[in-house]
N, C-alpha and C positions, 0 to 999 in steps of 0.2 A: 502438561504445559511446561515448557522450558523456563529456566530462571532468567533473570535480567542479564546476567553475565553472558549466557549463551546467545540471547537476543542481540546484545551489543557486539559480540564477536561476529555474528552473522551480518549485522548491519554494517560493520566495518568492511567486510568483504564487498558489500554493496557500494559503500562510499568510494572505495578505491576504483571500482569499475565505473561508477558514475563520473568520477573525475576525469576519466579518459575520453569521454564523448561530449558532444555539444547538443543542445536542444533538450527540452524537458522530457519529451516522449522517449528519446534515445537514452537519457539518463535513467529514467524509471525502468525501462526494459533491460538496460545493462545491469542495473543494480539487482533487479529481480532474478535475472539469469545467473549472476554471480552468487547470489544467496542460495539458489537451487543447486548450482554446481558445487560450491564449496561446502555448504551445509554442515557446519561444525557440530559434532556430536550426533550427526544424522537425525536431526529433528524431523519428526513425522507429522507435525502439527501444521497444516496448511495455513491456518490463520496466523500463526507465529512467523512462518516464513514470509508470508505476504507483508506483515507489519515490518519485519526486518528489511525487506526489500525497499519499502517506502522510507523506512528510517535511514537507510543508506543514502538515499537521495537528499533527504533533509539534512543529514550530516554534511553533505557536499555543498549544497546551495545555501543553506542557512534558512531557518524558518521565517525570518523577516524579509528575505529577498522576494522579488516579484514571483519567481518560480516557486519558492517556498510557500508563499501565500496561496498561489493557485493549487498547489498540492495539498496544503492543509485544508483549504475550503472543500476540495473534493473528498478528502478523508472524512471531514465533518458530515458531508452529505451521506456517505456510506454508514456512518455511525447512526445518524438520525433514521435512515431507512431501515437499518438493522434493528434498532430499538422499536420502531413501528411494527415491523414484522413479528418480532418476539412478543410484543404486547398483544397484537392481533391474534397470534397463535394461542396465546394463553386465555383467549376469550374476553379480553378487556376491551371496552369501548374506547377507542382512541381516534383522534382526528389525524388525517394524513399531514405530516409535517410540511411546513412551508419550505419550498426548494428554490434555489437560485435559478437563474436563466440556464437552461440545459446546455447552451453553447459554452458556458464557463466551467462546466464540470468535466474533468478528465475521465476518460473511460478506463479507469484503473483495473476493474475486474476483467474487462475484455483483454487488456494488455497482459494481465496475469495468466488468463487462460491460454492466450497466444504463446507466451513464453513456456508454459508448462506443457503445451502440446494438446490441451483439452479442446481447443477451438477448431481442430482439423477434422 
Protein backbone atom coordinates (compact mmCIF):
# COMPACT_ATOMS: atom_id res chain seq x y z
CA UNK A 1 0.00 0.00 0.00
CA UNK A 2 1.55 3.32 -1.05
CA UNK A 3 1.91 6.06 1.52
CA UNK A 4 -0.18 9.24 1.61
CA UNK A 5 2.46 11.30 -0.19
CA UNK A 6 2.40 8.95 -3.20
CA UNK A 7 -1.40 9.02 -3.25
CA UNK A 8 -1.42 12.83 -3.11
CA UNK A 9 1.12 13.11 -5.94
CA UNK A 10 -0.93 10.74 -8.11
CA UNK A 11 -4.12 12.61 -7.15
CA UNK A 12 -2.49 15.85 -8.23
CA UNK A 13 -1.87 14.37 -11.70
CA UNK A 14 -5.58 13.57 -11.76
CA UNK A 15 -6.55 17.06 -10.57
CA UNK A 16 -4.61 18.72 -13.37
CA UNK A 17 -6.24 16.48 -15.98
CA UNK A 18 -9.69 17.02 -14.46
CA UNK A 19 -9.27 20.80 -14.63
CA UNK A 20 -8.83 20.62 -18.41
CA UNK A 21 -12.25 19.09 -19.18
CA UNK A 22 -15.90 19.84 -18.48
CA UNK A 23 -18.58 17.53 -17.11
CA UNK A 24 -18.29 15.19 -14.15
CA UNK A 25 -17.98 11.97 -16.18
CA UNK A 26 -15.24 13.52 -18.34
CA UNK A 27 -13.45 14.82 -15.23
CA UNK A 28 -13.51 11.39 -13.56
CA UNK A 29 -12.28 9.64 -16.69
CA UNK A 30 -9.56 12.21 -17.36
CA UNK A 31 -8.34 12.00 -13.78
CA UNK A 32 -8.32 8.19 -13.80
CA UNK A 33 -6.45 8.11 -17.11
CA UNK A 34 -3.87 10.63 -15.89
CA UNK A 35 -3.29 8.66 -12.69
CA UNK A 36 -2.79 5.46 -14.67
CA UNK A 37 -0.54 7.14 -17.25
CA UNK A 38 1.61 9.13 -14.82
CA UNK A 39 1.52 6.67 -11.87
CA UNK A 40 4.31 8.12 -9.76
CA UNK A 41 6.54 5.41 -8.26
CA UNK A 42 4.74 2.84 -10.43
CA UNK A 43 2.08 1.95 -7.89
CA UNK A 44 0.66 -1.51 -8.60
CA UNK A 45 -2.24 -1.25 -6.18
CA UNK A 46 -5.46 -0.91 -8.23
CA UNK A 47 -7.41 0.30 -5.21
CA UNK A 48 -4.90 3.06 -4.50
CA UNK A 49 -4.86 4.18 -8.13
CA UNK A 50 -8.68 4.18 -8.24
CA UNK A 51 -8.80 6.30 -5.07
CA UNK A 52 -6.13 8.66 -6.42
CA UNK A 53 -8.16 9.12 -9.60
CA UNK A 54 -11.27 10.03 -7.64
CA UNK A 55 -9.22 12.19 -5.30
CA UNK A 56 -7.98 14.17 -8.28
CA UNK A 57 -11.53 15.06 -9.25
CA UNK A 58 -12.41 16.02 -5.68
CA UNK A 59 -9.34 18.26 -5.54
CA UNK A 60 -10.58 19.94 -8.73
CA UNK A 61 -14.30 20.37 -8.05
CA UNK A 62 -14.24 20.57 -4.24
CA UNK A 63 -16.08 18.16 -1.99
CA UNK A 64 -18.84 20.67 -1.17
CA UNK A 65 -19.72 21.45 -4.80
CA UNK A 66 -22.66 19.74 -6.50
CA UNK A 67 -20.29 17.50 -8.49
CA UNK A 68 -18.25 16.81 -5.37
CA UNK A 69 -21.37 15.76 -3.47
CA UNK A 70 -22.45 13.44 -6.30
CA UNK A 71 -19.00 11.88 -6.39
CA UNK A 72 -18.79 11.56 -2.61
CA UNK A 73 -22.24 9.92 -2.45
CA UNK A 74 -21.18 7.38 -5.09
CA UNK A 75 -17.94 6.66 -3.22
CA UNK A 76 -19.96 6.12 -0.03
CA UNK A 77 -22.14 3.57 -1.84
CA UNK A 78 -19.02 1.69 -2.95
CA UNK A 79 -17.72 1.70 0.63
CA UNK A 80 -21.02 0.39 2.02
CA UNK A 81 -21.29 -2.31 -0.63
CA UNK A 82 -17.63 -3.31 -0.11
CA UNK A 83 -18.16 -3.57 3.64
CA UNK A 84 -21.29 -5.64 3.07
CA UNK A 85 -19.41 -8.04 0.77
CA UNK A 86 -16.50 -8.35 3.21
CA UNK A 87 -18.78 -9.10 6.14
CA UNK A 88 -20.81 -11.59 4.08
CA UNK A 89 -17.64 -13.33 2.91
CA UNK A 90 -16.49 -13.61 6.52
CA UNK A 91 -19.70 -15.46 7.32
CA UNK A 92 -21.29 -12.66 9.31
CA UNK A 93 -25.02 -12.20 9.18
CA UNK A 94 -25.54 -8.70 7.81
CA UNK A 95 -28.39 -6.82 6.25
CA UNK A 96 -27.96 -5.33 2.82
CA UNK A 97 -27.23 -1.61 3.29
CA UNK A 98 -29.81 0.95 2.29
CA UNK A 99 -28.85 2.41 -1.05
CA UNK A 100 -29.89 5.67 -2.68
CA UNK A 101 -31.79 5.86 -5.95
CA UNK A 102 -29.68 4.01 -8.55
CA UNK A 103 -30.10 6.95 -10.93
CA UNK A 104 -28.05 9.11 -8.55
CA UNK A 105 -25.09 6.72 -8.30
CA UNK A 106 -22.22 7.27 -10.72
CA UNK A 107 -20.91 4.10 -12.41
CA UNK A 108 -17.40 4.67 -11.08
CA UNK A 109 -16.23 1.06 -11.35
CA UNK A 110 -17.49 0.85 -14.94
CA UNK A 111 -15.61 4.01 -15.85
CA UNK A 112 -12.49 2.62 -14.13
CA UNK A 113 -12.68 -0.63 -16.11
CA UNK A 114 -13.25 1.36 -19.31
CA UNK A 115 -10.19 3.55 -18.72
CA UNK A 116 -8.03 0.57 -17.77
CA UNK A 117 -9.21 -1.36 -20.82
CA UNK A 118 -10.75 -4.16 -18.73
CA UNK A 119 -14.23 -3.60 -20.15
CA UNK A 120 -13.35 -4.54 -23.73
